[in-house]
C-alpha angles and dihedrals in degrees: 000000000000093000090048093051091047091051088052092047090056087070095047132063149154098283127078125210087249095053089050092048097044096043105117123226116255127251119261113321098348119129125201128181129204113202122220092179139250091060101313122120140163108235115207130192135159095283110031153359122240141169123250129189117200120199140151117263118180094342093309137096115264128185130200135184124238092184140262131310133270091020084060113041129211094256088048090053092050091053088051089049091052092051092050093050090049090054091047089051088060093048096258130137107236093208093050090048093050089050090052090054091049090051090046092052090049091050092050090049099042099036104073125179090262092052097047092042091059089048090051091050091049088059088055095056092104092061133090117304093242088052094053091046090049095051088050091047093051091048089054090047088058095050090127091067099043095105096046120102118230089249090058097049117098132189095251088053094053090043093050090060090051093050093056089070091039091058086051087054091244089134095162091054093050091051093046092048089052090049089048090054090052090050095050093046090051090046093052092049091050091050091048093243093124132025104169129099112307110236091197093063112135094015129255099266094105090047095055097053097140091075099045100092093049089043096053109035117168131190114247102168112100093222093048092048089049088053091050092047091052089055092043095048095039101110093201093071094056090066103107089210090069098043150352098272117091130209093259094054090044095051090045087060089045092052095042092054088057102042099030095205122150109289097223121053093001103048107017093047093043110144125208091233089066094062125087097187094167097046089240097149109086090220087069095056092233091304129126109258141171118207110201110201121247090237091065096044126095092251102154096053100038102031099244111172102179145022112299118243116213117190113218124225120214088257095054091049090051089058093047094050089051091049090047087070089060105039106008089112093061141060101256125060090210106029129186117276090235100047137004088218090079131047125247118264126237086239088073090056092050087049092054089051091052091049087053091055101256100123110155088359106076135006132181091264088049092076087076090059090048092051095046093050099043095042094051101034101037109019090037096222117163116260091241091061095046091044093050091048088053087048092239123155112273129178131347121329088254094054092045086056097055109032105023093127099034125113089050094145090058092047093049091052089047093055093048092050092045092054090048091050090052089053091052090049089050094051097036 
């Protein structure tokens, strides 16, 4: 009951509203104070009445203003005292905290989307020329939002700008603009410019569904897939002296075709420590395996509850062993073309497929479409096995929690048969 009584006392005091109202101003330079208790007092001089709060800071007395009377009433002054006492009980200085709030309000007013977008773009100046140009282009595309503060921007406003390009069938631009919004909001939060609810949380991919099919085409005709595999596995095109695609990107495509994971975080950010190529880990039954950490999985959308186990076929292992000669001494299996300190991007895979002549026919994510179609229609595998291999949600949440990594033997057989099937299509 003591704590309850103390909290109630914070909103009471010695003064009455009548005493505060009727207290006369002083003469000339005289100053008089009427105490309300617990540090709060009404300071009166010849011109005005104002509220003062006295407290101890660093072993010394400190004084802060709560504003003038009657603009700030007795009840409001007591609320301000209560808030200050609560801060002091947590070891915080109420004046410093108030200054932080004022600074934050100034930032949120002055730092508009256009200003912060330009700041963010400046931090990307060290990146590839195309990346810098894309950031500047995205900021220009968002010119209607430049004068809005981050507190004013809402998700429908951002999505509306993306849909301008979606309506023009510029699906890639619409998607990239949504990604850019997310990046700028994250930057604003990291810089302390914005502390509200992030309207870009979760991205905009699911809200721009009309362009997804066009944006993520995948080959499903066996003859066409065979032609694609002949190009991907043709070592001559991996020679950088003959084109723009290097061996790392080429092997990434070869590997992606045989594991069918998502090309972004899952494949492009793969690390050597995630692979057991010799089956040395007893949990893998002596079989080559890749374990993708949950943090890189699309867990929110597809319900993944654990790390994703990817059985590796003989062909996939052969690609990795060849790649190990190039990047085995580093962290990433497929590192960035400019530095081995960063992973490659799925944009590099997209560029390679474009160079091979597959514009609007097949994109990196399209390998998943190819796999699902061929595995079910031609290899006759049950949908559940295929969906589990793709790390898609399957069954009830309870079932997912208990058997998310089961049926590994069937999936291992599937992945080997699928790689063999790709070899047949390539040679046929």
